[in-house]
N, CA, C, O and the ligand as a Tripos MOL2 file, in Angstrom:
@<TRIPOS>MOLECULE
protein
  273   271    69     0     0
PROTEIN
NO_CHARGES

@<TRIPOS>ATOM
      1 N           0.0630  -17.9170   19.4720 N.3       1 MET1
      2 CA         -0.4560  -17.0930   18.3750 C.3       1 MET1
      3 C           0.5980  -16.0700   17.9590 C.2       1 MET1
      4 O           1.2770  -15.4890   18.8050 O.2       1 MET1
      5 N           0.7280  -15.8570   16.6720 N.am      2 SER2
      6 CA          1.5960  -14.8010   16.1540 C.3       2 SER2
      7 C           0.7340  -13.6100   15.7920 C.2       2 SER2
      8 O          -0.4310  -13.7640   15.4250 O.2       2 SER2
      9 N           1.3060  -12.4240   15.8960 N.am      3 THR3
     10 CA          0.5840  -11.2490   15.4140 C.3       3 THR3
     11 C           1.4780  -10.5060   14.4270 C.2       3 THR3
     12 O           2.7040  -10.4890   14.5390 O.2       3 THR3
     13 N           0.8120   -9.9010   13.4660 N.am      4 ILE4
     14 CA          1.5480   -9.1300   12.4700 C.3       4 ILE4
     15 C           0.7670   -7.8560   12.1940 C.2       4 ILE4
     16 O          -0.4630   -7.8570   12.1600 O.2       4 ILE4
     17 N           1.4960   -6.7810   12.0000 N.am      5 THR5
     18 CA          0.8710   -5.4760   11.7640 C.3       5 THR5
     19 C           1.2730   -4.9710   10.3860 C.2       5 THR5
     20 O           2.4440   -4.9930   10.0080 O.2       5 THR5
     21 N           0.2790   -4.5210    9.6550 N.am      6 TYR6
     22 CA          0.5290   -4.0040    8.3100 C.3       6 TYR6
     23 C          -0.0100   -2.5930    8.1580 C.2       6 TYR6
     24 O          -1.0280   -2.2380    8.7530 O.2       6 TYR6
     25 N           0.6720   -1.8010    7.3670 N.am      7 THR7
     26 CA          0.1070   -0.5570    6.8590 C.3       7 THR7
     27 C          -0.4260   -0.8470    5.4680 C.2       7 THR7
     28 O           0.2860   -1.3810    4.6180 O.2       7 THR7
     29 N          -1.6960   -0.4870    5.2430 N.am      8 ILE8
     30 CA         -2.3700   -0.7790    3.9750 C.3       8 ILE8
     31 C          -2.8890    0.5440    3.4050 C.2       8 ILE8
     32 O          -3.9560    1.0150    3.7980 O.2       8 ILE8
     33 N          -2.1260    1.1440    2.4740 N.am      9 PRO9
     34 CA         -2.4650    2.4900    1.9850 C.3       9 PRO9
     35 C          -3.8510    2.5890    1.3460 C.2       9 PRO9
     36 O          -4.4560    3.6610    1.3740 O.2       9 PRO9
     37 N          -4.3630    1.5090    0.7750 N.am     10 ASN10
     38 CA         -5.6690    1.5650    0.1030 C.3      10 ASN10
     39 C          -6.8570    1.6930    1.0530 C.2      10 ASN10
     40 O          -7.9790    1.9080    0.5950 O.2      10 ASN10
     41 N          -6.6440    1.5700    2.3490 N.am     11 ILE11
     42 CA         -7.7560    1.7340    3.2940 C.3      11 ILE11
     43 C          -8.1930    3.1990    3.3000 C.2      11 ILE11
     44 O          -7.3910    4.0980    3.5520 O.2      11 ILE11
     45 N          -9.4910    3.4240    3.0160 N.am     12 SER12
     46 CA         -9.9720    4.8070    2.9720 C.3      12 SER12
     47 C         -11.1580    5.0600    3.8910 C.2      12 SER12
     48 O         -11.4720    6.2160    4.1700 O.2      12 SER12
     49 N         -11.8290    4.0100    4.3710 N.am     13 CYS13
     50 CA        -13.0050    4.2240    5.2160 C.3      13 CYS13
     51 C         -13.2950    2.9740    6.0350 C.2      13 CYS13
     52 O         -12.6240    1.9530    5.8910 O.2      13 CYS13
     53 N         -14.3010    3.0690    6.8930 N.am     14 ALA14
     54 CA        -14.6420    1.9560    7.7790 C.3      14 ALA14
     55 C         -15.0620    0.7190    6.9850 C.2      14 ALA14
     56 O         -14.8750   -0.4110    7.4370 O.2      14 ALA14
     57 N         -15.6260    0.9410    5.8080 N.am     15 HIS15
     58 CA        -16.0410   -0.1980    4.9920 C.3      15 HIS15
     59 C         -14.8390   -1.0420    4.5610 C.2      15 HIS15
     60 O         -14.9250   -2.2680    4.4940 O.2      15 HIS15
     61 N         -13.7330   -0.3830    4.2750 N.am     16 CYS16
     62 CA        -12.5090   -1.1140    3.9180 C.3      16 CYS16
     63 C         -12.0930   -2.0350    5.0650 C.2      16 CYS16
     64 O         -11.7370   -3.1930    4.8470 O.2      16 CYS16
     65 N         -12.1410   -1.5130    6.2680 N.am     17 ILE17
     66 CA        -11.7800   -2.3180    7.4490 C.3      17 ILE17
     67 C         -12.7070   -3.5220    7.5480 C.2      17 ILE17
     68 O         -12.2660   -4.6390    7.8180 O.2      17 ILE17
     69 N         -13.9910   -3.2800    7.3280 N.am     18 HIS18
     70 CA        -14.9820   -4.3570    7.3930 C.3      18 HIS18
     71 C         -14.6690   -5.4340    6.3530 C.2      18 HIS18
     72 O         -14.6830   -6.6250    6.6640 O.2      18 HIS18
     73 N         -14.3880   -5.0130    5.1210 N.am     19 THR19
     74 CA        -14.0740   -5.9650    4.0470 C.3      19 THR19
     75 C         -12.8540   -6.8040    4.4140 C.2      19 THR19
     76 O         -12.8520   -8.0240    4.2480 O.2      19 THR19
     77 N         -11.8290   -6.1430    4.9090 N.am     20 ILE20
     78 CA        -10.6020   -6.8500    5.2860 C.3      20 ILE20
     79 C         -10.8890   -7.8500    6.4090 C.2      20 ILE20
     80 O         -10.4100   -8.9830    6.3740 O.2      20 ILE20
     81 N         -11.6700   -7.4270    7.3980 N.am     21 LYS21
     82 CA        -12.0150   -8.3410    8.5070 C.3      21 LYS21
     83 C         -12.7370   -9.5750    7.9960 C.2      21 LYS21
     84 O         -12.4240  -10.6970    8.3940 O.2      21 LYS21
     85 N         -13.7170   -9.3610    7.1000 N.am     22 MET22
     86 CA        -14.5020  -10.4840    6.5970 C.3      22 MET22
     87 C         -13.6390  -11.4330    5.7630 C.2      22 MET22
     88 O         -13.6760  -12.6490    5.9510 O.2      22 MET22
     89 N         -12.8660  -10.8650    4.8450 N.am     23 GLU23
     90 CA        -12.0880  -11.6990    3.9100 C.3      23 GLU23
     91 C         -10.9450  -12.4170    4.6230 C.2      23 GLU23
     92 O         -10.7770  -13.6270    4.4690 O.2      23 GLU23
     93 N         -10.1740  -11.6870    5.3870 N.am     24 VAL24
     94 CA         -9.0360  -12.3080    6.0760 C.3      24 VAL24
     95 C          -9.5480  -13.2870    7.1300 C.2      24 VAL24
     96 O          -8.9530  -14.3420    7.3480 O.2      24 VAL24
     97 N         -10.6560  -12.9310    7.7810 N.am     25 GLY25
     98 CA        -11.2300  -13.7830    8.8200 C.3      25 GLY25
     99 C         -11.6470  -15.1540    8.3330 C.2      25 GLY25
    100 O         -11.8060  -16.0750    9.1340 O.2      25 GLY25
    101 N         -11.8280  -15.3020    7.0230 N.am     26 GLU26
    102 CA        -12.2290  -16.5990    6.4700 C.3      26 GLU26
    103 C         -11.0630  -17.5610    6.2800 C.2      26 GLU26
    104 O         -11.2780  -18.7520    6.0570 O.2      26 GLU26
    105 N          -9.8330  -17.0620    6.3650 N.am     27 LEU27
    106 CA         -8.6820  -17.9630    6.2400 C.3      27 LEU27
    107 C          -8.5890  -18.8400    7.4860 C.2      27 LEU27
    108 O          -8.7030  -18.3400    8.6050 O.2      27 LEU27
    109 N          -8.3810  -20.1530    7.2960 N.am     28 PRO28
    110 CA         -8.2120  -21.0180    8.4680 C.3      28 PRO28
    111 C          -6.9980  -20.5840    9.2900 C.2      28 PRO28
    112 O          -5.9130  -20.3760    8.7470 O.2      28 PRO28
    113 N          -7.1920  -20.4510   10.6050 N.am     29 GLY29
    114 CA         -6.0770  -20.0970   11.4860 C.3      29 GLY29
    115 C          -6.0600  -18.6450   11.9170 C.2      29 GLY29
    116 O          -5.2750  -18.2690   12.7880 O.2      29 GLY29
    117 N          -6.9220  -17.8120   11.3160 N.am     30 ILE30
    118 CA         -6.9610  -16.4010   11.7090 C.3      30 ILE30
    119 C          -7.7230  -16.2720   13.0310 C.2      30 ILE30
    120 O          -8.8420  -16.7660   13.1730 O.2      30 ILE30
    121 N          -7.0880  -15.5930   13.9980 N.am     31 LYS31
    122 CA         -7.6860  -15.4560   15.3280 C.3      31 LYS31
    123 C          -8.3130  -14.0850   15.5490 C.2      31 LYS31
    124 O          -9.3330  -13.9700   16.2290 O.2      31 LYS31
    125 N          -7.7110  -13.0510   14.9820 N.am     32 SER32
    126 CA         -8.2530  -11.7110   15.1870 C.3      32 SER32
    127 C          -7.7890  -10.7950   14.0640 C.2      32 SER32
    128 O          -6.7040  -10.9570   13.5060 O.2      32 SER32
    129 N          -8.6450   -9.8290   13.7520 N.am     33 VAL33
    130 CA         -8.2960   -8.8140   12.7560 C.3      33 VAL33
    131 C          -8.8000   -7.4840   13.3010 C.2      33 VAL33
    132 O         -10.0040   -7.2920   13.4710 O.2      33 VAL33
    133 N          -7.8760   -6.5660   13.5730 N.am     34 GLU34
    134 CA         -8.2530   -5.2500   14.0920 C.3      34 GLU34
    135 C          -7.6200   -4.1880   13.2070 C.2      34 GLU34
    136 O          -6.4880   -4.3440   12.7490 O.2      34 GLU34
    137 N          -8.3460   -3.1190   12.9710 N.am     35 GLY35
    138 CA         -7.7600   -2.0910   12.1250 C.3      35 GLY35
    139 C          -8.4050   -0.7450   12.3350 C.2      35 GLY35
    140 O          -9.4680   -0.6350   12.9460 O.2      35 GLY35
    141 N          -7.7410    0.2910   11.8150 N.am     36 SER36
    142 CA         -8.2400    1.6510   11.9300 C.3      36 SER36
    143 C          -8.1480    2.3330   10.5700 C.2      36 SER36
    144 O          -7.1050    2.2950    9.9170 O.2      36 SER36
    145 N          -9.2510    2.9590   10.1490 N.am     37 GLU37
    146 CA         -9.2080    3.6650    8.8660 C.3      37 GLU37
    147 C          -8.4240    4.9750    8.9910 C.2      37 GLU37
    148 O          -7.9730    5.5250    7.9870 O.2      37 GLU37
    149 N          -8.2610    5.4770   10.2290 N.am     38 GLN38
    150 CA         -7.4830    6.7000   10.4180 C.3      38 GLN38
    151 C          -5.9920    6.4720   10.1820 C.2      38 GLN38
    152 O          -5.3270    7.2510    9.5000 O.2      38 GLN38
    153 N          -5.4840    5.3840   10.7630 N.am     39 THR39
    154 CA         -4.0420    5.1270   10.6510 C.3      39 THR39
    155 C          -3.7020    4.2230    9.4660 C.2      39 THR39
    156 O          -2.5420    4.1400    9.0640 O.2      39 THR39
    157 N          -4.7160    3.5390    8.8990 N.am     40 LYS40
    158 CA         -4.5220    2.5560    7.8200 C.3      40 LYS40
    159 C          -3.6460    1.3960    8.2840 C.2      40 LYS40
    160 O          -2.9410    0.7760    7.4880 O.2      40 LYS40
    161 N          -3.7010    1.1190    9.5660 N.am     41 VAL41
    162 CA         -2.9160    0.0230   10.1460 C.3      41 VAL41
    163 C          -3.8630   -1.1040   10.5560 C.2      41 VAL41
    164 O          -4.9000   -0.8730   11.1780 O.2      41 VAL41
    165 N          -3.4790   -2.3270   10.1930 N.am     42 VAL42
    166 CA         -4.2710   -3.5110   10.5220 C.3      42 VAL42
    167 C          -3.3680   -4.4950   11.2640 C.2      42 VAL42
    168 O          -2.2440   -4.7660   10.8410 O.2      42 VAL42
    169 N          -3.8800   -5.0260   12.3780 N.am     43 THR43
    170 CA         -3.1430   -6.0240   13.1450 C.3      43 THR43
    171 C          -3.9030   -7.3400   13.0970 C.2      43 THR43
    172 O          -5.0960   -7.4000   13.3930 O.2      43 THR43
    173 N          -3.1900   -8.3880   12.7190 N.am     44 ILE44
    174 CA         -3.8130   -9.6970   12.5210 C.3      44 ILE44
    175 C          -3.1440  -10.7060   13.4370 C.2      44 ILE44
    176 O          -1.9180  -10.8220   13.4670 O.2      44 ILE44
    177 N          -3.9650  -11.4340   14.1840 N.am     45 GLY45
    178 CA         -3.4660  -12.5300   15.0190 C.3      45 GLY45
    179 C          -3.7640  -13.8430   14.3160 C.2      45 GLY45
    180 O          -4.8710  -14.0500   13.8190 O.2      45 GLY45
    181 N          -2.7710  -14.7340   14.2750 N.am     46 TYR46
    182 CA         -2.9840  -15.9870   13.5390 C.3      46 TYR46
    183 C          -2.1800  -17.1330   14.1200 C.2      46 TYR46
    184 O          -1.2060  -16.9390   14.8480 O.2      46 TYR46
    185 N          -2.6150  -18.3210   13.7780 N.am     47 ASP47
    186 CA         -1.9650  -19.5660   14.1730 C.3      47 ASP47
    187 C          -1.9370  -20.4730   12.9510 C.2      47 ASP47
    188 O          -2.5300  -20.1480   11.9220 O.2      47 ASP47
    189 N          -1.2580  -21.5990   13.0570 N.am     48 ASP48
    190 CA         -1.2950  -22.6010   11.9830 C.3      48 ASP48
    191 C          -2.7520  -22.9340   11.6840 C.2      48 ASP48
    192 O          -3.5580  -22.9870   12.6120 O.2      48 ASP48
    193 N          -3.1130  -23.1560   10.4450 N.am     49 PRO49
    194 CA         -2.2450  -23.2520    9.2570 C.3      49 PRO49
    195 C          -2.0160  -21.9200    8.5290 C.2      49 PRO49
    196 O          -1.4150  -21.9160    7.4540 O.2      49 PRO49
    197 N          -2.4740  -20.7980    9.0780 N.am     50 ALA50
    198 CA         -2.2910  -19.5220    8.3720 C.3      50 ALA50
    199 C          -0.8170  -19.1190    8.3830 C.2      50 ALA50
    200 O          -0.1010  -19.3770    9.3500 O.2      50 ALA50
    201 N          -0.3800  -18.4890    7.3120 N.am     51 THR51
    202 CA          0.9870  -17.9670    7.2470 C.3      51 THR51
    203 C           0.9190  -16.5080    6.8140 C.2      51 THR51
    204 O          -0.0650  -16.0700    6.2190 O.2      51 THR51
    205 N           1.9730  -15.7640    7.1190 N.am     52 LYS52
    206 CA          1.9240  -14.3630    6.7220 C.3      52 LYS52
    207 C           1.9790  -14.2140    5.2070 C.2      52 LYS52
    208 O           1.4300  -13.2580    4.6600 O.2      52 LYS52
    209 N           2.6310  -15.1410    4.5280 N.am     53 GLU53
    210 CA          2.6600  -15.1030    3.0610 C.3      53 GLU53
    211 C           1.2410  -15.2270    2.5100 C.2      53 GLU53
    212 O           0.8590  -14.5360    1.5650 O.2      53 GLU53
    213 N           0.4750  -16.1180    3.1210 N.am     54 GLN54
    214 CA         -0.9010  -16.3610    2.6900 C.3      54 GLN54
    215 C          -1.7800  -15.1270    2.9680 C.2      54 GLN54
    216 O          -2.6080  -14.7470    2.1410 O.2      54 GLN54
    217 N          -1.5890  -14.5170    4.1270 N.am     55 ILE55
    218 CA         -2.3560  -13.3190    4.4840 C.3      55 ILE55
    219 C          -2.0290  -12.1850    3.5100 C.2      55 ILE55
    220 O          -2.9300  -11.5050    3.0210 O.2      55 ILE55
    221 N          -0.7550  -11.9870    3.2330 N.am     56 GLU56
    222 CA         -0.3420  -10.9180    2.3160 C.3      56 GLU56
    223 C          -0.8550  -11.1720    0.9030 C.2      56 GLU56
    224 O          -1.2530  -10.2340    0.2110 O.2      56 GLU56
    225 N          -0.8490  -12.4270    0.4700 N.am     57 ALA57
    226 CA         -1.3430  -12.7620   -0.8700 C.3      57 ALA57
    227 C          -2.8430  -12.4760   -0.9650 C.2      57 ALA57
    228 O          -3.3170  -11.9510   -1.9720 O.2      57 ALA57
    229 N          -3.5830  -12.8230    0.0860 N.am     58 LEU58
    230 CA         -5.0260  -12.5690    0.0760 C.3      58 LEU58
    231 C          -5.3060  -11.0660    0.0470 C.2      58 LEU58
    232 O          -6.1640  -10.6070   -0.7070 O.2      58 LEU58
    233 N          -4.5930  -10.3130    0.8560 N.am     59 LEU59
    234 CA         -4.8010   -8.8570    0.8830 C.3      59 LEU59
    235 C          -4.5170   -8.2420   -0.4980 C.2      59 LEU59
    236 O          -5.2300   -7.3390   -0.9350 O.2      59 LEU59
    237 N          -3.4940   -8.7250   -1.1660 N.am     60 ALA60
    238 CA         -3.1780   -8.2120   -2.5070 C.3      60 ALA60
    239 C          -4.3020   -8.5630   -3.4750 C.2      60 ALA60
    240 O          -4.6800   -7.7610   -4.3290 O.2      60 ALA60
    241 N          -4.8220   -9.7600   -3.3270 N.am     61 GLU61
    242 CA         -5.8840  -10.2630   -4.2020 C.3      61 GLU61
    243 C          -7.1650   -9.4250   -4.0800 C.2      61 GLU61
    244 O          -7.8630   -9.2180   -5.0730 O.2      61 GLU61
    245 N          -7.4720   -8.9500   -2.8880 N.am     62 ILE62
    246 CA         -8.7020   -8.1690   -2.6870 C.3      62 ILE62
    247 C          -8.4300   -6.6460   -2.7940 C.2      62 ILE62
    248 O          -9.2330   -5.8240   -2.3510 O.2      62 ILE62
    249 N          -7.2830   -6.3070   -3.3900 N.am     63 ASP63
    250 CA         -6.9360   -4.9060   -3.6510 C.3      63 ASP63
    251 C          -6.5800   -4.0850   -2.4220 C.2      63 ASP63
    252 O          -6.7570   -2.8670   -2.4010 O.2      63 ASP63
    253 N          -6.0780   -4.7660   -1.3990 N.am     64 TYR64
    254 CA         -5.5180   -4.0580   -0.2510 C.3      64 TYR64
    255 C          -4.0890   -4.5250   -0.0040 C.2      64 TYR64
    256 O          -3.7820   -5.0670    1.0580 O.2      64 TYR64
    257 N          -3.2080   -4.3130   -0.9960 N.am     65 PRO65
    258 CA         -1.8270   -4.7800   -0.7920 C.3      65 PRO65
    259 C          -1.1740   -4.0660    0.3950 C.2      65 PRO65
    260 O          -1.4470   -2.8970    0.6690 O.2      65 PRO65
    261 N          -0.3070   -4.8040    1.0870 N.am     66 VAL66
    262 CA          0.3710   -4.2100    2.2410 C.3      66 VAL66
    263 C           1.5620   -3.3890    1.7720 C.2      66 VAL66
    264 O           2.1820   -3.6820    0.7500 O.2      66 VAL66
    265 N           1.8640   -2.3520    2.5480 N.am     67 GLN67
    266 CA          3.0340   -1.5150    2.2590 C.3      67 GLN67
    267 C           4.2780   -2.2510    2.7340 C.2      67 GLN67
    268 O           4.3300   -2.7290    3.8670 O.2      67 GLN67
    269 N           5.2800   -2.3410    1.8650 N.am     68 LYS68
    270 CA          6.5300   -3.0320    2.2240 C.3      68 LYS68
    271 C           7.6130   -2.0100    2.5690 C.2      68 LYS68
    272 O           8.7370   -2.3890    2.8980 O.2      68 LYS68
    273 CU        -13.3910    2.0360    2.3480 Cu       69 CU69
@<TRIPOS>BOND
     1     1     2 1
     2     2     3 1
     3     3     4 2
     4     3     5 am
     5     5     6 1
     6     6     7 1
     7     7     8 2
     8     7     9 am
     9     9    10 1
    10    10    11 1
    11    11    12 2
    12    11    13 am
    13    13    14 1
    14    14    15 1
    15    15    16 2
    16    15    17 am
    17    17    18 1
    18    18    19 1
    19    19    20 2
    20    19    21 am
    21    21    22 1
    22    22    23 1
    23    23    24 2
    24    23    25 am
    25    25    26 1
    26    26    27 1
    27    27    28 2
    28    27    29 am
    29    29    30 1
    30    30    31 1
    31    31    32 2
    32    31    33 am
    33    33    34 1
    34    34    35 1
    35    35    36 2
    36    35    37 am
    37    37    38 1
    38    38    39 1
    39    39    40 2
    40    39    41 am
    41    41    42 1
    42    42    43 1
    43    43    44 2
    44    43    45 am
    45    45    46 1
    46    46    47 1
    47    47    48 2
    48    47    49 am
    49    49    50 1
    50    50    51 1
    51    51    52 2
    52    51    53 am
    53    53    54 1
    54    54    55 1
    55    55    56 2
    56    55    57 am
    57    57    58 1
    58    58    59 1
    59    59    60 2
    60    59    61 am
    61    61    62 1
    62    62    63 1
    63    63    64 2
    64    63    65 am
    65    65    66 1
    66    66    67 1
    67    67    68 2
    68    67    69 am
    69    69    70 1
    70    70    71 1
    71    71    72 2
    72    71    73 am
    73    73    74 1
    74    74    75 1
    75    75    76 2
    76    75    77 am
    77    77    78 1
    78    78    79 1
    79    79    80 2
    80    79    81 am
    81    81    82 1
    82    82    83 1
    83    83    84 2
    84    83    85 am
    85    85    86 1
    86    86    87 1
    87    87    88 2
    88    87    89 am
    89    89    90 1
    90    90    91 1
    91    91    92 2
    92    91    93 am
    93    93    94 1
    94    94    95 1
    95    95    96 2
    96    95    97 am
    97    97    98 1
    98    98    99 1
    99    99   100 2
   100    99   101 am
   101   101   102 1
   102   102   103 1
   103   103   104 2
   104   103   105 am
   105   105   106 1
   106   106   107 1
   107   107   108 2
   108   107   109 am
   109   109   110 1
   110   110   111 1
   111   111   112 2
   112   111   113 am
   113   113   114 1
   114   114   115 1
   115   115   116 2
   116   115   117 am
   117   117   118 1
   118   118   119 1
   119   119   120 2
   120   119   121 am
   121   121   122 1
   122   122   123 1
   123   123   124 2
   124   123   125 am
   125   125   126 1
   126   126   127 1
   127   127   128 2
   128   127   129 am
   129   129   130 1
   130   130   131 1
   131   131   132 2
   132   131   133 am
   133   133   134 1
   134   134   135 1
   135   135   136 2
   136   135   137 am
   137   137   138 1
   138   138   139 1
   139   139   140 2
   140   139   141 am
   141   141   142 1
   142   142   143 1
   143   143   144 2
   144   143   145 am
   145   145   146 1
   146   146   147 1
   147   147   148 2
   148   147   149 am
   149   149   150 1
   150   150   151 1
   151   151   152 2
   152   151   153 am
   153   153   154 1
   154   154   155 1
   155   155   156 2
   156   155   157 am
   157   157   158 1
   158   158   159 1
   159   159   160 2
   160   159   161 am
   161   161   162 1
   162   162   163 1
   163   163   164 2
   164   163   165 am
   165   165   166 1
   166   166   167 1
   167   167   168 2
   168   167   169 am
   169   169   170 1
   170   170   171 1
   171   171   172 2
   172   171   173 am
   173   173   174 1
   174   174   175 1
   175   175   176 2
   176   175   177 am
   177   177   178 1
   178   178   179 1
   179   179   180 2
   180   179   181 am
   181   181   182 1
   182   182   183 1
   183   183   184 2
   184   183   185 am
   185   185   186 1
   186   186   187 1
   187   187   188 2
   188   187   189 am
   189   189   190 1
   190   190   191 1
   191   191   192 2
   192   191   193 am
   193   193   194 1
   194   194   195 1
   195   195   196 2
   196   195   197 am
   197   197   198 1
   198   198   199 1
   199   199   200 2
   200   199   201 am
   201   201   202 1
   202   202   203 1
   203   203   204 2
   204   203   205 am
   205   205   206 1
   206   206   207 1
   207   207   208 2
   208   207   209 am
   209   209   210 1
   210   210   211 1
   211   211   212 2
   212   211   213 am
   213   213   214 1
   214   214   215 1
   215   215   216 2
   216   215   217 am
   217   217   218 1
   218   218   219 1
   219   219   220 2
   220   219   221 am
   221   221   222 1
   222   222   223 1
   223   223   224 2
   224   223   225 am
   225   225   226 1
   226   226   227 1
   227   227   228 2
   228   227   229 am
   229   229   230 1
   230   230   231 1
   231   231   232 2
   232   231   233 am
   233   233   234 1
   234   234   235 1
   235   235   236 2
   236   235   237 am
   237   237   238 1
   238   238   239 1
   239   239   240 2
   240   239   241 am
   241   241   242 1
   242   242   243 1
   243   243   244 2
   244   243   245 am
   245   245   246 1
   246   246   247 1
   247   247   248 2
   248   247   249 am
   249   249   250 1
   250   250   251 1
   251   251   252 2
   252   251   253 am
   253   253   254 1
   254   254   255 1
   255   255   256 2
   256   255   257 am
   257   257   258 1
   258   258   259 1
   259   259   260 2
   260   259   261 am
   261   261   262 1
   262   262   263 1
   263   263   264 2
   264   263   265 am
   265   265   266 1
   266   266   267 1
   267   267   268 2
   268   267   269 am
   269   269   270 1
   270   270   271 1
   271   271   272 2
@<TRIPOS>SUBSTRUCTURE
     1 MET1         2 RESIDUE 1 A MET
     2 SER2         6 RESIDUE 1 A SER
     3 THR3        10 RESIDUE 1 A THR
     4 ILE4        14 RESIDUE 1 A ILE
     5 THR5        18 RESIDUE 1 A THR
     6 TYR6        22 RESIDUE 1 A TYR
     7 THR7        26 RESIDUE 1 A THR
     8 ILE8        30 RESIDUE 1 A ILE
     9 PRO9        34 RESIDUE 1 A PRO
    10 ASN10       38 RESIDUE 1 A ASN
    11 ILE11       42 RESIDUE 1 A ILE
    12 SER12       46 RESIDUE 1 A SER
    13 CYS13       50 RESIDUE 1 A CYS
    14 ALA14       54 RESIDUE 1 A ALA
    15 HIS15       58 RESIDUE 1 A HIS
    16 CYS16       62 RESIDUE 1 A CYS
    17 ILE17       66 RESIDUE 1 A ILE
    18 HIS18       70 RESIDUE 1 A HIS
    19 THR19       74 RESIDUE 1 A THR
    20 ILE20       78 RESIDUE 1 A ILE
    21 LYS21       82 RESIDUE 1 A LYS
    22 MET22       86 RESIDUE 1 A MET
    23 GLU23       90 RESIDUE 1 A GLU
    24 VAL24       94 RESIDUE 1 A VAL
    25 GLY25       98 RESIDUE 1 A GLY
    26 GLU26      102 RESIDUE 1 A GLU
    27 LEU27      106 RESIDUE 1 A LEU
    28 PRO28      110 RESIDUE 1 A PRO
    29 GLY29      114 RESIDUE 1 A GLY
    30 ILE30      118 RESIDUE 1 A ILE
    31 LYS31      122 RESIDUE 1 A LYS
    32 SER32      126 RESIDUE 1 A SER
    33 VAL33      130 RESIDUE 1 A VAL
    34 GLU34      134 RESIDUE 1 A GLU
    35 GLY35      138 RESIDUE 1 A GLY
    36 SER36      142 RESIDUE 1 A SER
    37 GLU37      146 RESIDUE 1 A GLU
    38 GLN38      150 RESIDUE 1 A GLN
    39 THR39      154 RESIDUE 1 A THR
    40 LYS40      158 RESIDUE 1 A LYS
    41 VAL41      162 RESIDUE 1 A VAL
    42 VAL42      166 RESIDUE 1 A VAL
    43 THR43      170 RESIDUE 1 A THR
    44 ILE44      174 RESIDUE 1 A ILE
    45 GLY45      178 RESIDUE 1 A GLY
    46 TYR46      182 RESIDUE 1 A TYR
    47 ASP47      186 RESIDUE 1 A ASP
    48 ASP48      190 RESIDUE 1 A ASP
    49 PRO49      194 RESIDUE 1 A PRO
    50 ALA50      198 RESIDUE 1 A ALA
    51 THR51      202 RESIDUE 1 A THR
    52 LYS52      206 RESIDUE 1 A LYS
    53 GLU53      210 RESIDUE 1 A GLU
    54 GLN54      214 RESIDUE 1 A GLN
    55 ILE55      218 RESIDUE 1 A ILE
    56 GLU56      222 RESIDUE 1 A GLU
    57 ALA57      226 RESIDUE 1 A ALA
    58 LEU58      230 RESIDUE 1 A LEU
    59 LEU59      234 RESIDUE 1 A LEU
    60 ALA60      238 RESIDUE 1 A ALA
    61 GLU61      242 RESIDUE 1 A GLU
    62 ILE62      246 RESIDUE 1 A ILE
    63 ASP63      250 RESIDUE 1 A ASP
    64 TYR64      254 RESIDUE 1 A TYR
    65 PRO65      258 RESIDUE 1 A PRO
    66 VAL66      262 RESIDUE 1 A VAL
    67 GLN67      266 RESIDUE 1 A GLN
    68 LYS68      270 RESIDUE 1 A LYS
    69 CU69       273 GROUP 0 **** ****
């Protein structure tokens, strides 16, 4: 499993974390999604067929673009 950590500035409350968990969790290959509204940091564990490009594209699509 690969893990990737993102800072997502648009996270403002626990509901944002919940939305991200639900949406990202639906991608095939996602193993775990953990995050904190205090730090705005989300850590995602994934395996094939998920890719980080796909995860980043989905986050942008749901209005939680990652900080580059
Ligand atoms: Cu929120």
